[in-house]
N, C-alpha and C positions, 0 to 999 in steps of 0.2 A: 504493501499500499503505498502510497506516496508518504513522505516524511512532512510535507506543509498541511495535508489533512487534518483538519481539529475535531472536537468530538462529533461523535454522529449519533443522533437521537433515532433510535428504534420507536416506533410507536406502533402496538399490537403485536404481543410475543406467541401468538398461538403457533398453530405449526407450521407455518411458512416464518414467519418473522422470527420466532427463535432460532431456526435454523441457520436463515439469514444473521443475524445478531452474533449468534456462535462466532461464525465463520468469521464476519470483520473483526470480532476482540483476537481470535488468531490468527490475522492476518496484519495486527498490530496497530486495530483502532483503538480509539478510544470511545466507549460504547456507553449509551445511557439508555436502556432500555426502560421501558412504561407501558402499563398493560393495567385497566381498571380493576378484572378479573383476572390476577395471576393464577396460572394453573402448568400443569405439565411440566417437562422437563428443562428448568430455566436455570443450569449448572453452565458456570464460568459466565453467564451473562450478568453485569453490573445494573442491577435494577434502580432506579432514581427513585427517590421519596415522594415525587409528585409530576405531574406532567408540566407543570412549568420549569420544575428542576429539570428535567430531562430535556427542553426543547431551548431553554434561554441559554446563549453562548454556543449552540451547537453550530458547528459548519455546515453541516449535512443533515437534513429532515428525512427519514423516510417514512410513509405513511403505508402500514402493511395491515389493515384494516378489513371490516366489509365495505364495500361500496354504499352501502346504507347508512353509515356514519362517516363516510370520507370529508362529506361537506362541513360537520359539525366536528370534525378533527383540525381542519384546515383553519375556520375561524377561531378555534381555539388556539390554535399554534401563532396565528399571524401578529398578535402582539410582541410575538418575541422576534420577529424576523427582522430580518436588515438587510440591506445591500451587501452580498458575498456571498451570501448565505445559499443554497439548493434546498430546494423541499419539493420532493418528490413522490409522487403518490403513485403504489405500485398495485393499487386493488382492480380489482375486474369490471370494470363500467363502460359505459357508453361514451362518444366523441364529447356529447353535450354536455355531461358530467365534468369530466376533464377539464373543457373550457370553463365550465364555473367554478372550479376548483384553482384555476389560473388565474381568472379575475379575481377570487378571494384573497390570493398570496399577492397579486401585482402592486398593490399601493404600498406593500412593506420594503418594495425595491429588493426583494429576494428574487431569485430564478426558478422558476417551474419545470417539472421534468414530468410527464407523461410517460409509465413502464408499465410496457404490456412484458409478463412474463409467459413466456412461450415455450413452457413444459411446467409438469408438477414440478413443484419446489422440493419435497423429498424425494430421492434423499441426495440431489445437487447443491442444495444450499445455495450459498451465494455464486454459484458456478451455474446456474440457471441460464438458459437463454433469454436474453431483454432486446426489447425494441424499445428507442427511447424516442422522444420527441418533444419539443419546446425549448427554450430559449437557455436554458438550462444541460441541455443534453451531451453537448461536447465536454463540458466541465465534470457533467458524471458519470461519463464513459474515460475520463482520464483517471478517475478514483477509482474504478470498476476490472478496468481491464488489468492491472496488474495483482489482482485477486483471481485471475483467471474467469471472470462471467465474460461469455462470446455477448459481447455488445452488438449493435447495429443502429445507428442515428438513420433513421427513417422519415424523420420530416422537422420542420421547423416548427408546427402547431401543434398546440396542445390535440390533441384526438387522433393526430392522425397515426400513434402507435395503438391505439384503443382500437381503432377501426380495421385496422389490421388483424388484431387479435380475436376481435367477434367475428369478422366475416369467415376466420379459420375455424371459429367453435361452431358456426353453423355448419360446416362440414364433418369437421371430426365431431362432435358430439353428436350431431345428426345420424353421422355413419354407425357411431357407437351404439346409439337409441336403435336402429333398425336393426344392427347385429343380433342386440340383448331379444329384440321380439321376435327376430327371425328364429331364434334358438331356443326359445319357450314356444313357441308353435311347435319346433322339429321335435321337440321334448315329448309335448303331448301327443305328437302323430308317432313317434317312436323312431325318429329317423334322424335324434340328434348328432349321432357320431359322424354321419354321411354329410350333414351341413356341414359341422364343424372342419372337417376335412375339407370340403368343397370351398369352404372360405378361405381357409387357410392357403389351398392353390392359388386361388385369385390374387391374395395378397402377394406372397412368392412371385408369381408370374408377371407381376405387374409391372410394366414401363411406360415410356414416355410416350405412348399411343394411347394407353388405356382411356386417359382423361379425353380425350378428344372422340374417341368413338363411345363414351358415356354420353357426353352431351349432343353429338350427332345423333345418335341412336335416340336418345331421348324424346327430341324435337322432329325426327323423323316419322317416330312410332307414338307420337305421344297417346293419340286414341285407342289404339290398340293396348298399349300397355297398360291406358285408365279402364279397359275392359277386364283384361288379366287380374289388375289388383284391386278389385271389386269382387273377381271371384274368390281371391287371397284371403281378403277381409270377410265373405262370408265362411270358408275353411277354418279361419282364426275363431269367428264367432263361435261355429259350431265345436272345436275343441274348447271351448271357454276360456281362450286365450283373448287378453284386451287388444285392440286394437289401433291402439293413438296414433303408431306410426304411418300403417298401415294406411290406414285413412287418408291419413294427411296428403300420403302418397301418392294416392285414387285423387283428390282433389288438386291437385299439383298440377299429375298429368292432364286431368280435365281444363285447367287453365291454359295449360302451353296448349292443348289441342284447340281450345278454342282462338284462342289469339292466330294461332297458324289459318284457320278457317277464315277469320275476319281481317286477316292482310291482304 
């Protein structure tokens, strides 16, 4: 870690925050942790006696909370921020939230960074890949890179990192939900082992052309595939398996087919 980096306040010592704080300590940082509900393994993490004691005088403030409290945390921190301080929000939230946070921080003169962590923090800790955006992105990158954090600056405006993370979430979390629903149906139908093997073969055999085939095929055959997914919905209902992903897929295909017809 850079020798000129001052104290680091880590606000939120849950699963992610505690791992990041511990790695910062091991990297030589002076860490002040804070969480109103201390729990879990906080070994090696210096815990401040109050929120104010954690933030006041810190050069870097990391907010690692729930997005629903991010605005409150930023407002509480603002009186202790000043020019030269970096306020980084690591919570998963939309671009609008990140812009609101930047606006709260701005009057203090501190730099703001929209941070999107692009993989689960456990077990990577501070080495989790991060996308950064905002006027403090370059300064934060200079602090994190020596610690082994894979950092990419993706924009100058708050929200640009969040937009990348959430659009990817639509793909990855949506795919994960579809896989789980399909396996539940396969289990009920007595073919789970076969489907697991088939999904694995698809992943292993994926290449750069798979995305084009998925997109082109979906738009070309949307109407037929909508009927197929309606039949799949009926099967899952017969098996007693909930159908939120299957129904949503049917609706999506119907929308694509209707747009193609009206074009």
